C-alpha positions as CSV (number, residue, x, y, z in Angstrom):
1,M,19.0,-25.3,17.2
2,T,15.3,-25.3,18.2
3,V,12.9,-23.6,15.9
4,T,9.9,-22.1,17.7
5,R,6.7,-20.6,16.4
6,R,7.7,-17.3,18.1
7,G,11.1,-17.3,16.4
8,L,9.6,-18.0,13.0
9,L,7.0,-15.2,13.5
10,R,9.8,-12.8,14.6
11,T,11.9,-13.7,11.5
12,L,8.9,-13.3,9.2
13,L,8.0,-9.9,10.7
14,L,11.6,-8.7,10.4
15,A,11.7,-9.9,6.8
16,L,8.5,-7.9,6.1
17,G,10.1,-4.8,7.6
18,V,8.3,-4.7,10.9
19,D,10.7,-3.3,13.5
20,H,11.3,-5.7,16.3
21,L,10.9,-2.8,18.7
22,V,7.2,-2.4,17.7
23,P,5.1,-4.0,20.4
24,L,3.5,-7.0,18.8
25,G,0.8,-7.9,21.4
26,S,-2.1,-6.0,19.7
27,L,-0.6,-6.5,16.3
28,R,-0.5,-10.3,16.8
29,R,-4.1,-10.3,18.1
30,R,-5.3,-8.3,15.1
31,A,-3.3,-10.4,12.6
32,A,-5.0,-13.5,14.1
33,E,-8.4,-11.8,13.6
34,A,-7.5,-11.1,10.0
35,A,-6.4,-14.7,9.5
36,A,-9.6,-15.9,11.0
37,G,-11.7,-14.2,8.4
38,V,-11.9,-10.6,9.3
39,S,-10.7,-9.3,6.0
40,A,-11.7,-5.7,5.6
41,L,-12.0,-2.4,7.4
42,S,-15.5,-1.2,8.2
43,A,-16.8,1.8,6.2
44,Q,-16.3,4.1,9.2
45,D,-12.7,2.9,9.8
46,L,-12.0,3.4,6.1
47,E,-13.5,6.9,6.3
48,D,-11.3,7.7,9.3
49,L,-8.2,6.4,7.5
50,V,-8.9,8.5,4.4
51,A,-9.6,11.6,6.6
52,F,-6.2,11.1,8.2
53,A,-4.6,10.7,4.7
54,E,-6.3,13.9,3.5
55,V,-4.4,15.9,6.0
56,L,-1.2,14.0,5.2
57,V,-1.1,14.2,1.5
58,E,-2.8,17.4,0.4
59,G,-4.1,19.3,3.5
60,R,-7.5,19.5,1.9
61,A,-10.5,17.3,1.2
62,L,-9.8,14.9,-1.6
63,S,-11.9,14.7,-4.7
64,P,-14.0,11.5,-5.2
65,D,-11.4,10.3,-7.8
66,E,-8.5,10.9,-5.4
67,R,-10.4,9.1,-2.6
68,R,-11.1,6.2,-4.9
69,H,-7.4,5.7,-5.7
70,L,-6.4,6.0,-2.1
71,V,-9.1,3.5,-1.0
72,A,-8.0,1.1,-3.8
73,H,-4.4,1.3,-2.4
74,I,-5.6,0.5,1.1
75,E,-7.8,-2.4,-0.1
76,T,-5.0,-3.8,-2.2
77,R,-2.6,-3.7,0.7
78,I,-5.1,-5.5,3.0
79,R,-5.9,-8.1,0.3
80,L,-2.2,-8.9,-0.4
81,N,-1.0,-8.9,3.2
82,A,-3.1,-9.2,6.4
83,W,-0.4,-7.3,8.3
84,Y,-1.7,-4.1,6.7
85,L,-5.2,-4.7,8.1
86,T,-3.6,-4.8,11.5
87,L,-1.5,-1.7,10.8
88,Y,-4.5,0.3,9.6
89,R,-6.7,-0.8,12.6
90,T,-3.9,0.1,15.0
91,S,-3.5,3.5,13.3
92,I,-7.2,4.3,13.3
93,A,-7.5,3.3,17.0
94,C,-4.5,5.5,18.0
95,I,-5.6,8.5,15.9
96,N,-9.2,8.3,17.2
97,Q,-8.0,8.0,20.8
98,V,-5.8,11.1,20.4
99,V,-8.6,13.0,18.7
100,G,-11.1,11.9,21.4
101,G,-13.6,10.6,18.8
102,R,-13.8,9.8,15.1
103,V,-11.1,11.8,13.2
104,S,-13.5,11.9,10.2
105,A,-16.1,13.8,12.3
106,L,-13.7,16.8,12.7
107,D,-13.5,19.5,10.0
108,L,-10.2,19.8,8.2
109,D,-8.8,22.6,10.3
110,A,-9.5,20.9,13.6
111,R,-8.2,17.6,12.3
112,T,-5.0,19.2,11.1
113,A,-4.5,21.1,14.4
114,V,-4.9,17.9,16.5
115,L,-2.7,15.8,14.3
116,L,0.0,18.4,14.2
117,R,-0.2,18.9,18.0
118,H,0.4,15.2,18.5
119,R,3.0,15.0,15.7
120,L,1.2,12.2,14.0
121,M,2.0,13.5,10.5
122,S,5.7,13.1,10.8
123,A,7.5,9.8,10.1
124,A,10.7,11.0,11.7
125,I,11.2,10.2,15.4
126,A,14.0,11.6,17.4
127,P,15.8,9.1,19.7
128,D,14.9,11.1,22.8
129,E,11.4,12.1,21.7
130,D,8.7,11.5,24.2
131,L,5.8,9.9,22.3
132,G,3.4,10.1,25.3
133,P,1.2,7.4,26.8
134,L,0.4,5.9,23.4
135,A,4.1,5.6,22.5
136,E,3.9,2.2,20.9
137,Q,0.8,3.1,18.7
138,V,2.2,6.5,17.8
139,R,5.5,4.9,16.7
140,T,3.5,2.5,14.5
141,V,1.4,5.3,13.0
142,R,4.4,7.5,12.3
143,T,6.9,4.9,11.0
144,R,4.5,2.6,9.2
145,A,1.1,4.1,8.3
146,V,2.2,7.6,7.4
147,P,4.8,6.5,4.8
148,D,2.4,3.9,3.4
149,L,-0.5,6.3,3.0
150,I,1.7,9.0,1.4
151,A,3.2,6.4,-1.0
152,G,-0.2,5.0,-1.8
153,Y,-1.5,8.5,-2.8
154,Y,1.6,9.7,-4.7
155,G,2.0,6.3,-6.4
156,S,-1.4,6.6,-8.1
157,P,-2.2,8.5,-11.3
158,I,-3.7,11.2,-9.1
159,G,-0.5,11.6,-7.1
160,W,1.6,11.7,-10.3
161,A,-0.7,14.4,-11.7
162,A,-0.3,16.4,-8.4
163,V,3.4,16.6,-8.9
164,G,3.1,17.7,-12.5
165,Y,3.1,14.6,-14.7
166,D,0.5,14.5,-17.4
167,V,0.6,10.7,-18.0
168,F,0.9,7.9,-15.4
169,P,3.9,5.6,-16.1
170,G,3.1,2.7,-18.4
171,T,0.4,4.5,-20.3
172,C,0.8,6.2,-23.6
173,G,0.6,10.0,-23.6
174,D,0.5,12.1,-26.8
175,L,1.2,9.8,-29.8
176,A,2.3,12.8,-31.9
177,R,5.1,13.4,-29.3
178,Y,6.5,9.9,-30.0
179,T,6.2,10.0,-33.8
180,R,8.0,13.3,-34.5
181,A,11.1,15.0,-33.2
182,E,10.6,17.3,-30.2
183,P,11.4,21.0,-30.7
């Protein structure tokens, strides 16, 4: 059995959960850029990604604290795995191309309307669904970036508070609650 670089890369990507149907041309190029020292998103790209996430997670502008937690999630993902830098850049490029400019430049209502019209906020893809001329990028956004950004938001203390938890897991809440019987 001959082991090739391509075979190893394909195996690695499958192990990381990257669908083999996702076109890898632009992803490979961007992953190579990341490995060559390009290690972060530009401020404008980060702003575009957060603007997209605002529509996804709350449908409103996020508070500075909410934004900080979301940005921390994005930066952690990029720092731990260069593939996420590629994913985020691919997503930003696709979203901005669909929008016809910077998504962060649109107000929330216009942003929501465009993203809904192009179904970029849904992770589900029907087998016979026509994804349009940007099919490969749209598939990447919907199946990889959307779930990641939602999980990043709701996995933070802010996301836990949004669903009604007073205390983030692993932190102590009300000490009196733990030292006496509950009613």
